[in-house]
A tleap script that builds the chain and sets N, CA, C and O, in Angstrom:
source leaprc.protein.ff14SB
mol = sequence {
  NMET GLU ARG LEU TYR THR PRO ALA GLN VAL
  SER GLU MET LEU GLY MET SER VAL LYS THR
  LEU GLU LYS TRP ARG TRP GLU ARG ARG ASN
  LEU PRO TYR VAL LYS LEU GLY ALA ALA VAL
  ARG TYR LYS GLU SER ASP LEU GLU ALA TRP
  LEU ASP GLY HIE THR ILE GLY VAL CARG
}
set mol.1.N position { 0.845 -1.187 0.000 }
set mol.1.CA position { 0.000 0.000 0.000 }
set mol.1.C position { 0.887 1.247 0.000 }
set mol.1.O position { 1.953 1.278 0.615 }
set mol.2.N position { 0.423 2.244 -0.693 }
set mol.2.CA position { 1.163 3.501 -0.816 }
set mol.2.C position { 1.080 4.314 0.473 }
set mol.2.O position { 0.071 4.293 1.178 }
set mol.3.N position { 2.149 5.019 0.758 }
set mol.3.CA position { 2.197 5.858 1.957 }
set mol.3.C position { 1.284 7.069 1.798 }
set mol.3.O position { 1.233 7.691 0.737 }
set mol.4.N position { 0.563 7.393 2.874 }
set mol.4.CA position { -0.314 8.567 2.913 }
set mol.4.C position { 0.222 9.531 3.965 }
set mol.4.O position { 0.688 9.118 5.028 }
set mol.5.N position { 0.147 10.820 3.651 }
set mol.5.CA position { 0.634 11.858 4.554 }
set mol.5.C position { -0.513 12.729 5.045 }
set mol.5.O position { -1.472 12.977 4.315 }
set mol.6.N position { -0.410 13.185 6.272 }
set mol.6.CA position { -1.396 14.114 6.828 }
set mol.6.C position { -1.095 15.525 6.307 }
set mol.6.O position { 0.005 15.792 5.825 }
set mol.7.N position { -2.080 16.422 6.406 }
set mol.7.CA position { -1.800 17.815 6.023 }
set mol.7.C position { -0.632 18.413 6.819 }
set mol.7.O position { 0.148 19.190 6.270 }
set mol.8.N position { -0.505 18.064 8.095 }
set mol.8.CA position { 0.596 18.596 8.904 }
set mol.8.C position { 1.948 18.122 8.359 }
set mol.8.O position { 2.903 18.898 8.305 }
set mol.9.N position { 2.029 16.861 7.959 }
set mol.9.CA position { 3.270 16.339 7.396 }
set mol.9.C position { 3.604 17.008 6.069 }
set mol.9.O position { 4.756 17.363 5.820 }
set mol.10.N position { 2.597 17.179 5.220 }
set mol.10.CA position { 2.816 17.820 3.918 }
set mol.10.C position { 3.209 19.276 4.102 }
set mol.10.O position { 4.074 19.786 3.390 }
set mol.11.N position { 2.580 19.938 5.046 }
set mol.11.CA position { 2.903 21.337 5.302 }
set mol.11.C position { 4.360 21.483 5.722 }
set mol.11.O position { 5.043 22.417 5.301 }
set mol.12.N position { 4.828 20.568 6.544 }
set mol.12.CA position { 6.226 20.609 6.975 }
set mol.12.C position { 7.164 20.294 5.807 }
set mol.12.O position { 8.194 20.949 5.648 }
set mol.13.N position { 6.817 19.306 5.000 }
set mol.13.CA position { 7.662 18.926 3.864 }
set mol.13.C position { 7.767 20.057 2.845 }
set mol.13.O position { 8.844 20.299 2.301 }
set mol.14.N position { 6.661 20.750 2.581 }
set mol.14.CA position { 6.638 21.786 1.550 }
set mol.14.C position { 6.957 23.174 2.084 }
set mol.14.O position { 7.157 24.107 1.307 }
set mol.15.N position { 7.005 23.316 3.405 }
set mol.15.CA position { 7.312 24.622 3.988 }
set mol.15.C position { 6.191 25.625 3.826 }
set mol.15.O position { 6.428 26.818 3.636 }
set mol.16.N position { 4.960 25.127 3.904 }
set mol.16.CA position { 3.802 26.020 3.829 }
set mol.16.C position { 2.850 25.665 4.956 }
set mol.16.O position { 2.976 24.606 5.570 }
set mol.17.N position { 1.918 26.526 5.223 }
set mol.17.CA position { 1.023 26.299 6.349 }
set mol.17.C position { -0.076 25.286 6.015 }
set mol.17.O position { -0.431 25.071 4.856 }
set mol.18.N position { -0.588 24.686 7.067 }
set mol.18.CA position { -1.728 23.777 6.927 }
set mol.18.C position { -2.922 24.553 6.379 }
set mol.18.O position { -3.716 24.015 5.607 }
set mol.19.N position { -3.046 25.807 6.776 }
set mol.19.CA position { -4.143 26.655 6.288 }
set mol.19.C position { -4.071 26.853 4.778 }
set mol.19.O position { -5.106 26.895 4.112 }
set mol.20.N position { -2.869 26.974 4.231 }
set mol.20.CA position { -2.717 27.108 2.781 }
set mol.20.C position { -3.216 25.849 2.084 }
set mol.20.O position { -3.940 25.931 1.091 }
set mol.21.N position { -2.830 24.685 2.601 }
set mol.21.CA position { -3.306 23.429 2.026 }
set mol.21.C position { -4.822 23.336 2.122 }
set mol.21.O position { -5.477 22.860 1.194 }
set mol.22.N position { -5.380 23.787 3.238 }
set mol.22.CA position { -6.840 23.787 3.421 }
set mol.22.C position { -7.498 24.703 2.385 }
set mol.22.O position { -8.519 24.350 1.794 }
set mol.23.N position { -6.915 25.864 2.176 }
set mol.23.CA position { -7.456 26.812 1.193 }
set mol.23.C position { -7.398 26.208 -0.209 }
set mol.23.O position { -8.350 26.328 -0.980 }
set mol.24.N position { -6.279 25.559 -0.536 }
set mol.24.CA position { -6.147 24.928 -1.845 }
set mol.24.C position { -7.207 23.850 -2.040 }
set mol.24.O position { -7.759 23.716 -3.132 }
set mol.25.N position { -7.495 23.082 -0.995 }
set mol.25.CA position { -8.545 22.057 -1.117 }
set mol.25.C position { -9.889 22.723 -1.370 }
set mol.25.O position { -10.659 22.268 -2.216 }
set mol.26.N position { -10.170 23.779 -0.654 }
set mol.26.CA position { -11.433 24.504 -0.816 }
set mol.26.C position { -11.564 25.062 -2.231 }
set mol.26.O position { -12.642 25.033 -2.825 }
set mol.27.N position { -10.449 25.569 -2.762 }
set mol.27.CA position { -10.434 26.142 -4.114 }
set mol.27.C position { -10.264 25.072 -5.193 }
set mol.27.O position { -10.273 25.389 -6.383 }
set mol.28.N position { -10.112 23.827 -4.796 }
set mol.28.CA position { -9.887 22.692 -5.707 }
set mol.28.C position { -8.671 22.938 -6.602 }
set mol.28.O position { -8.712 22.748 -7.818 }
set mol.29.N position { -7.592 23.367 -5.950 }
set mol.29.CA position { -6.320 23.562 -6.662 }
set mol.29.C position { -5.790 22.226 -7.138 }
set mol.29.O position { -6.413 21.187 -6.917 }
set mol.30.N position { -4.653 22.251 -7.782 }
set mol.30.CA position { -4.158 21.066 -8.465 }
set mol.30.C position { -3.364 20.088 -7.610 }
set mol.30.O position { -2.696 19.221 -8.174 }
set mol.31.N position { -3.396 20.174 -6.296 }
set mol.31.CA position { -2.714 19.206 -5.437 }
set mol.31.C position { -3.750 18.178 -4.987 }
set mol.31.O position { -4.560 18.466 -4.106 }
set mol.32.N position { -3.734 16.979 -5.583 }
set mol.32.CA position { -4.755 15.970 -5.256 }
set mol.32.C position { -4.667 15.520 -3.800 }
set mol.32.O position { -3.597 15.537 -3.192 }
set mol.33.N position { -5.805 15.123 -3.263 }
set mol.33.CA position { -5.865 14.602 -1.897 }
set mol.33.C position { -6.930 13.521 -1.823 }
set mol.33.O position { -7.761 13.374 -2.719 }
set mol.34.N position { -6.883 12.772 -0.733 }
set mol.34.CA position { -7.811 11.669 -0.492 }
set mol.34.C position { -8.606 11.989 0.766 }
set mol.34.O position { -8.050 12.443 1.766 }
set mol.35.N position { -9.916 11.746 0.706 }
set mol.35.CA position { -10.771 11.914 1.894 }
set mol.35.C position { -11.098 10.532 2.430 }
set mol.35.O position { -11.628 9.689 1.707 }
set mol.36.N position { -10.785 10.300 3.691 }
set mol.36.CA position { -11.118 9.059 4.386 }
set mol.36.C position { -12.021 9.444 5.552 }
set mol.36.O position { -11.543 9.740 6.647 }
set mol.37.N position { -13.314 9.437 5.310 }
set mol.37.CA position { -14.235 9.980 6.309 }
set mol.37.C position { -13.990 11.475 6.397 }
set mol.37.O position { -14.091 12.191 5.401 }
set mol.38.N position { -13.666 11.943 7.597 }
set mol.38.CA position { -13.363 13.363 7.780 }
set mol.38.C position { -11.871 13.655 7.601 }
set mol.38.O position { -11.466 14.815 7.530 }
set mol.39.N position { -11.065 12.606 7.530 }
set mol.39.CA position { -9.610 12.769 7.446 }
set mol.39.C position { -9.172 13.059 6.016 }
set mol.39.O position { -9.687 12.481 5.059 }
set mol.40.N position { -8.211 13.964 5.894 }
set mol.40.CA position { -7.604 14.302 4.601 }
set mol.40.C position { -6.201 13.717 4.592 }
set mol.40.O position { -5.456 13.845 5.564 }
set mol.41.N position { -5.850 13.075 3.488 }
set mol.41.CA position { -4.520 12.503 3.319 }
set mol.41.C position { -4.023 12.794 1.903 }
set mol.41.O position { -4.806 12.982 0.972 }
set mol.42.N position { -2.714 12.825 1.775 }
set mol.42.CA position { -2.074 13.055 0.485 }
set mol.42.C position { -1.245 11.830 0.135 }
set mol.42.O position { -0.447 11.368 0.951 }
set mol.43.N position { -1.427 11.293 -1.081 }
set mol.43.CA position { -0.658 10.138 -1.529 }
set mol.43.C position { 0.748 10.577 -1.931 }
set mol.43.O position { 0.938 11.629 -2.541 }
set mol.44.N position { 1.718 9.756 -1.578 }
set mol.44.CA position { 3.111 10.062 -1.890 }
set mol.44.C position { 3.316 10.260 -3.393 }
set mol.44.O position { 4.020 11.184 -3.800 }
set mol.45.N position { 2.717 9.412 -4.215 }
set mol.45.CA position { 2.889 9.531 -5.675 }
set mol.45.C position { 2.291 10.832 -6.205 }
set mol.45.O position { 2.843 11.430 -7.129 }
set mol.46.N position { 1.167 11.282 -5.635 }
set mol.46.CA position { 0.565 12.554 -6.054 }
set mol.46.C position { 1.462 13.729 -5.685 }
set mol.46.O position { 1.601 14.676 -6.459 }
set mol.47.N position { 2.072 13.668 -4.502 }
set mol.47.CA position { 2.979 14.746 -4.088 }
set mol.47.C position { 4.203 14.797 -5.002 }
set mol.47.O position { 4.634 15.874 -5.414 }
set mol.48.N position { 4.760 13.621 -5.316 }
set mol.48.CA position { 5.927 13.579 -6.199 }
set mol.48.C position { 5.587 14.123 -7.587 }
set mol.48.O position { 6.364 14.886 -8.161 }
set mol.49.N position { 4.437 13.734 -8.124 }
set mol.49.CA position { 4.016 14.221 -9.445 }
set mol.49.C position { 3.787 15.729 -9.416 }
set mol.49.O position { 4.166 16.435 -10.350 }
set mol.50.N position { 3.175 16.216 -8.356 }
set mol.50.CA position { 2.907 17.650 -8.219 }
set mol.50.C position { 4.224 18.424 -8.163 }
set mol.50.O position { 4.370 19.456 -8.817 }
set mol.51.N position { 5.176 17.922 -7.383 }
set mol.51.CA position { 6.476 18.585 -7.292 }
set mol.51.C position { 7.217 18.544 -8.620 }
set mol.51.O position { 7.841 19.530 -9.013 }
set mol.52.N position { 7.153 17.410 -9.316 }
set mol.52.CA position { 7.780 17.309 -10.637 }
set mol.52.C position { 7.184 18.327 -11.613 }
set mol.52.O position { 7.899 18.909 -12.428 }
set mol.53.N position { 5.874 18.533 -11.521 }
set mol.53.CA position { 5.206 19.482 -12.390 }
set mol.53.C position { 5.519 20.934 -12.080 }
set mol.53.O position { 5.271 21.818 -12.900 }
set mol.54.N position { 6.066 21.181 -10.890 }
set mol.54.CA position { 6.407 22.546 -10.480 }
set mol.54.C position { 7.914 22.779 -10.409 }
set mol.54.O position { 8.369 23.766 -9.830 }
set mol.55.N position { 8.675 21.877 -10.993 }
set mol.55.CA position { 10.123 22.004 -11.002 }
set mol.55.C position { 10.551 22.806 -12.228 }
set mol.55.O position { 10.165 22.502 -13.357 }
set mol.56.N position { 11.345 23.822 -11.982 }
set mol.56.CA position { 11.849 24.676 -13.056 }
set mol.56.C position { 13.275 24.245 -13.342 }
set mol.56.O position { 14.118 24.244 -12.445 }
set mol.57.N position { 13.549 23.880 -14.584 }
set mol.57.CA position { 14.884 23.443 -14.972 }
set mol.57.C position { 15.764 24.628 -15.351 }
set mol.57.O position { 15.279 25.679 -15.771 }
set mol.58.N position { 17.038 24.434 -15.196 }
set mol.58.CA position { 18.018 25.464 -15.580 }
set mol.58.C position { 18.424 25.189 -17.021 }
set mol.58.O position { 18.669 24.045 -17.403 }
set mol.59.N position { 18.491 26.247 -17.811 }
set mol.59.CA position { 18.861 26.091 -19.228 }
set mol.59.C position { 20.337 26.286 -19.416 }
set mol.59.O position { 20.835 26.193 -20.538 }
savepdb mol mol.pdb
quit
């Protein structure tokens, strides 16, 4: 089974607030998440894909 992260863990990994992640979910931004009842989780593969999509290469 794939690893799931809490909003607090993702916030620490990305250096942004939990409130920002909450706002992005409300706005349906492009960072996918999973709802398990009332709990929100982020799949490791979704986080990696999201980060890859936001990586700027040097020319």
